[in-house]
C-alpha positions as MATLAB code, in Angstrom:
seq = 'MTAQETQETVDYVDADDRPVTRGPRGGAAALGLHYRVAATVCVAADGRLLVYRRPVRAAVYPGHHDILVGGCPRAGESYESAAARELREELGLSAAPRPVLREPRPSPVGPCWLAVHVAEVTAPRETDPREVADHFFAHPRDLLDHPPTPFVPEGRRILTRLLDEGLLPAPGS';
ca = [
     128.312   77.614  375.300;
     129.495   81.208  375.401;
     131.448   82.656  378.344;
     128.308   84.538  379.479;
     126.259   81.333  379.434;
     128.720   79.506  381.639;
     128.803   82.456  384.127;
     125.036   82.806  384.609;
     123.159   80.266  386.673;
     119.538   79.655  385.719;
     116.754   77.411  386.874;
     116.134   74.249  384.952;
     112.474   73.269  385.091;
     110.308   70.295  384.183;
     107.543   70.169  381.562;
     105.167   71.851  384.027;
     107.595   74.757  384.758;
     108.519   73.460  388.217;
     112.166   74.048  389.220;
     114.193   70.844  389.242;
     117.823   72.053  389.530;
     120.076   74.864  388.512;
     122.933   75.187  386.102;
     124.597   77.316  383.483;
     122.597   78.912  380.660;
     122.403   76.550  377.725;
     122.617   73.383  379.782;
     118.980   72.364  380.430;
     118.419   70.416  377.196;
     121.347   68.061  377.896;
     119.476   66.990  381.078;
     116.162   66.607  379.307;
     114.809   69.710  381.071;
     113.409   73.085  380.017;
     114.888   76.490  380.705;
     112.910   79.748  381.184;
     112.655   82.842  379.019;
     111.124   86.172  380.000;
     110.260   88.363  376.989;
     108.513   91.698  376.628;
     106.644   93.318  373.769;
     107.196   97.081  374.086;
     104.267   99.257  373.065;
     104.335  103.018  372.541;
     101.421  105.247  373.599;
     100.205  105.374  369.969;
     100.007  101.557  369.783;
     103.161  101.032  367.691;
     105.508   98.254  368.731;
     109.257   98.401  369.249;
     111.037   96.299  366.630;
     114.728   95.675  367.036;
     117.368   93.941  364.929;
     119.670   91.433  366.545;
     123.413   91.957  365.958;
     124.972   89.922  363.129;
     127.177   88.205  365.715;
     124.230   87.035  367.859;
     124.395   83.341  368.714;
     120.695   82.794  367.834;
     118.920   84.461  364.890;
     121.811   86.766  363.931;
     120.694   89.856  362.064;
     116.970   89.034  362.475;
     114.293   91.539  363.548;
     112.110   90.768  366.566;
     109.528   92.254  368.924;
     110.397   90.030  371.909;
     112.975   91.718  374.155;
     114.274   89.452  376.862;
     116.342   86.567  378.069;
     116.713   83.963  380.752;
     115.680   84.695  384.326;
     118.569   84.101  386.683;
     118.298   81.307  389.249;
     115.498   82.220  391.674;
     114.448   85.321  389.674;
     110.766   85.693  388.737;
     109.680   86.073  385.110;
     108.459   89.641  385.811;
     111.715   90.704  387.504;
     113.707   89.214  384.641;
     111.588   90.999  382.055;
     112.111   94.348  383.780;
     115.857   93.702  384.143;
     116.226   92.766  380.507;
     114.472   95.990  379.430;
     116.928   98.023  381.557;
     119.982   96.114  380.330;
     119.160   95.948  376.651;
     117.236   99.195  376.067;
     117.919  101.414  379.069;
     114.153  101.457  379.856;
     112.440  101.372  383.193;
     109.007   99.777  382.802;
     106.605   97.490  384.604;
     106.077   94.561  382.281;
     102.625   93.000  382.592;
     102.469   89.163  382.031;
     100.111   88.122  379.247;
     101.178   84.585  378.187;
     103.211   81.673  379.507;
     103.678   78.498  377.574;
     106.158   75.736  376.783;
     107.914   76.222  373.426;
     110.644   74.649  371.355;
     113.700   76.831  370.741;
     116.960   76.580  368.843;
     118.736   75.610  372.069;
     116.163   73.241  373.553;
     112.703   73.345  375.136;
     111.793   76.360  377.191;
     108.974   77.980  379.088;
     108.297   81.355  377.460;
     106.643   84.059  379.532;
     105.520   86.995  377.381;
     104.930   90.413  378.903;
     103.655   93.755  377.534;
     105.091   97.078  378.632;
     104.185  100.580  377.613;
     107.444  102.405  376.794;
     108.947  105.462  375.222;
     111.901  105.376  372.841;
     114.948  103.521  374.238;
     117.508  105.816  375.841;
     120.575  103.648  375.437;
     120.690  100.248  373.770;
     123.218   97.519  374.424;
     124.994   96.968  371.082;
     125.723   93.355  372.015;
     121.917   92.810  372.023;
     120.414   95.467  369.770;
     121.882   96.543  366.418;
     119.084   99.041  365.725;
     115.415   99.629  366.428;
     112.282  101.386  365.278;
     108.550  101.507  366.045;
     105.918  100.037  363.716;
     102.200   99.384  363.761;
     101.367   95.774  364.639;
      99.299   95.090  361.491;
     102.079   96.527  359.297;
     104.500   94.095  360.943;
     102.286   91.175  360.031;
     101.502   92.400  356.511;
     105.000   93.644  355.639;
     107.505   92.347  358.199;
     111.093   93.448  357.963;
     113.285   90.529  356.900;
     114.551   88.371  358.271;
     112.180   88.193  361.259;
     112.407   85.800  364.214;
     109.556   83.261  363.661;
     108.576   83.159  367.337;
     108.152   86.924  367.444;
     105.777   86.837  364.473;
     103.823   83.929  366.068;
     103.488   85.840  369.344;
     102.408   89.017  367.587;
      99.676   87.171  365.778;
      98.499   85.621  368.999;
      98.541   88.936  370.915;
      96.440   90.536  368.210;
      94.040   87.607  367.850;
      93.439   87.475  371.641;
      93.299   91.247  372.173;
      96.257   91.242  374.557;
      97.906   94.487  373.353;
      96.820   97.765  374.932;
      94.695  100.030  372.811;
      96.450  103.198  371.613;
      96.192  105.979  374.181;
      94.927  103.658  376.958;
];
């Protein structure tokens, strides 16, 4: 576990996303429990999505591109509050993320409950270099047809689902 993981307390939840106990980030799997993740897909007014590249020193998926901006809600924090906080911390954006999906998922560090949100945004004002190496906007279909490489597999899966289920806002809406 990293120093940040041992300093942050998060909720550990059961297979139905019910809180069971609390502990440091990264510790849920050792107890046979899930942790929570709040992620946001950022959409510009013209329908393009924010794509960012993770730093090469990132613990998970270093140097990979992704559309899911987020992290773990802190103990007692709602998914929506965590999604908004992560946008402020990582991209310097104030937005009102709208929940669109919530489902249990495997992850590189153990099972989690992933809550996906969508937020309409402008260009990031100030990114956190510990979380975002660089970023750009791209049309969703272009990301599926010609994704930048490497790309986080979960981000690609979520993008496909959002498009298939019509969960992204229409340009100019």
